[in-house]
C-alpha positions, 0 to 999 in steps of 0.5 A: 526517463522512467527512472525519474518517474519511479524516483519521484514516486518513491520520494513522494511516498516517503515524504507523505508517509514520513510526514504522517508518522512524524506528526503522529497523525495515525489516520494518514498512514498507508496502513490505516488508509488500506484498513479503512478502504478494505474495512479489514477491522470490521468486515470478514468480507473486507479481510477476504477481499484484501487477502485475495487481492494481496496474494494475487498481486504478490503472485503476479509480481513474483512471476513478472520479476522472474519471467 
């Protein structure tokens, strides 16, 4: 059952991201929404929060997969 949920998530993500790229609506991409959420272009604090969050997630995911 979980493979259906993961497959649906990947398909929906690809559809939304693909549509944003195909229609050249630059502000709709995951990258730009992440930049806007963390204010990485205008705030040093936003960059630090994003960097720490991303590295923390990457470390957790690595340990999660290897364990």
